[in-house]
N, C-alpha and C positions, 0 to 999 in steps of 0.2 A: 504494500500500500504506500502510495506517495505521501510524503510529508506535506501537509497543507501550507506550511511556511518553511521555505528552505533558508539555510544559513550558510554563507560563504565568507570566510575571513581570509583576506589576502593582504599581507604586509600592513596590518593595522586598519585596513578598510573593510568594514563589515557590510555585506549586502544581504538584506532580508527581502525575500520575494514571496508574495502570495502565489500559491501553487495549486489552485483549485479551479482550473480553467473550465471544467465541465459545468461549474456553478457560477461562472463569471467572477470567480474569486470572492464570492459572498462570504462574509465573516460569521462564524458561529461561535458559541460560547467557548468551545475548546480552543479555537484560534485566537480569541481575545486573551485567554489565559496564556497561551503559548507566546503570543507577541509581547505581552506584558513581561513575561519571564525573560525573554530574549533581550528586550530593551533594558530591563533592570540589570541583567548580568553584564550587558555591554557598557552600561554606565559605570559599573564598578571594576571593569576589566582594564588594567593598564595597557594591555595589548591592543585595545581598540581606540583609534583616534577619531574616526568619523563613521557615520552610518548612512547607508542608502536604503530607502524603502521603495519597492517597486512591485508592480504586478506583471511585469514582462512587457512584451512589445504590443499586446493587443487589448488588454483590459487591466486597469488598476484594481478596482473592486466595485462590485455592484452594491456595496453596502451590507446591511444586515441580511443574513439568511432568514427569510421570512418564516419558513417552517420552524426553524429552531427558535426564532423570536416568539412565535405563538406557543410553542410547546414548553420552552424554557426561558420565559421572560426574566429580565433582571428584577430582583425583589428588594435589594437594599444597596447601599453605597459601596459595599464590599464585593458586589458582583463583578465578574471579570472585565466587563466593558468599562465600568467606572474606575476600576483599579488601573486599567490600561491608560486611561486619561490622566490619572495622577502621575503615573510613571513617565509619560511623555512630557508633561508639564515640568517635571523635576529633572529632566535630562539636561546636563550641561555640556554635552559633546555635540558637535555639528550633526544635524539630522537633515538629510537631503531627500526629497521625493522626486522620483522619475516617473512621470504619469503619462500613460497612453490609454486611449479608449475611455470607458466609463469610470467615473469617480463619483459615486452616488452616496448620499447620506453621510455617514461617518467617513467614507472615502474622500469626501470633499472637506468636511470640517477638520479632519486630521491635518490637512494641508496648511491650515491657519497656524499650526504649531511647529511647522517645519521651518528651518532656517533658510533654505533655498528650495524653490519648487520649479522644476523643469517640466514642460509639457510638450506634447507633440500635436500636430494638426488634427489628429483623430480624437483628442481629448474632449470629453463631454462631462461638465460638472453640473450636478443637480442636488438640491437639498429638499427632498419631498416630504418634509415632516408633517406639515398641515394636512396634505392629502392622505397621509397614512393614519391620521387621527392622533398624532403625537406632537411634541413640541421640540424646538431646537435643542441641540446638545453640544457638548465639548466647548462651551463658551462662545458659540457662534452668535448668540443673541447680544452679546457684548462686543465682540470683536468685529463683526461684519458692519454694523452701523458706524463704527469708528473708522474702519478702513474705507468704506464705500459711500458713506452717507446713508441717511434713512431710506430714501426712495429706492436705491439699488439694493440695499439689504432687504427691504420688504419684498422686492421683486423676487429675490432668491428664497427667502424664508416663508413668505406668505403666498407668493404667486407661482412657486414651483418653476421659476425661470431656468432655462438651460443655457449654459455658457460653453462655448467651444474654446479651444486652446488659445486662439488669437485674442478673443475677448478677455480671457483670464489674465493674459499678460497686460492688455490695455487697461484693465481695471485694477491692476496691482496685486492680483491674487497669485500670480506666478511671475518668475523672474525671466525665463527664457522660453522661446518657442522653437521647436525643432520639427523637421519634416516628418520623421517617423519614430517609432518606438526604439529601434536600434540606435539611431543617432542620439535620441534623448538620453538613453541609459549611458552611452559612451561619454556624452557631455557631462553627465552627473559624476561619472567616475573621474573624469579629468578635473572637474571642480574639486572633488573630494581630495584628490592627490595634491592639488595646489594648497588646500587648507592644511594638509598634513605637513607641509614645509614650514608653516608658521610655528612660533613658540606656543606649545599647547596650553600651558597655564594661562597665558595672556588671552588666548582664544576663548577659553572656558569662562574666565572672569568677564570678558566682554559680553558673552552671551548672557551670563547671569545679570549683569548690569542692565542690559536691554530689557530683560524680563521683569526685573525687580519692581519697577515703578508701578506696575499694575498686577503684580502677582497675587496680592491678597484679594483684590477685587475680582480677578479672574477666577481664583479658587472658590470664592463665595458664589460666584455666578454658576460655575460648573456644579456645585453642590445643589443649588436651587433648581437648576435645569434638570438635574438627574432625579431629584425628588419628584418633580412634576412629570417627568418622563415616565417614571414608574407608575404614578397615578393614572396617567393617560392610558398606558398599556392595560390597565385593569378594567377600563371601561368597555362596555359592549360595543360602542361605536368603533373603537380602534380594532377590537378583535374581529368584528364583522368585516372591516376592510381587509385585514390580513387573511381571513378565511377566503374571501372572494378572490384576492390576488393569487393565493396558493392554488385555488381551484382552477383559475384561468390559466 
């Protein structure tokens, strides 16, 4: 059986790749647990300088595995998905995303916490929380209005707008646009190697300083979002939507 998340460490560069192509790299409870474990270990490993997260050349991730979400919803703040969020927010090593194809739900909000986001022309970002009967997560209700302004943030979080890779760069949600997935991942590796040449202590201090000014507010927002997300998932409205989508 293939590992749903692969790990490759090459001279201090750790690449974590979603490896569930038959499910469009949809994330289930076990994958949230595994990704949290891998990132936590990477943060503590002196042999890891930088981290790339990718879904390969064709699909970053379609977001939550809806069947798993219906059968095994998060029930408290210690659930694997919310633990993963805390691990990502606490990571002080460079985290680079190489994104091609779909980046849906948490696949899009995760990018808000990456230090560099590289996308390809096939990239499609969408945050369909309201249509699924749930609320924004991973601090997106705080970060997106600040990054984009209220109107554009509402278009994403309320209007289920779809952004392609070119728009994501134009709006400041991504750093670079590349022609295809292979080029995107190669550019991410080149960037990571460049970061490895810098004094690592200074790099990590710089990242912490950039995050510290809003850390307390962001953490409080993530807790509040997570609590409301759990409540939403318990409603018949949300469960009916999930059942219908799974059936379809």
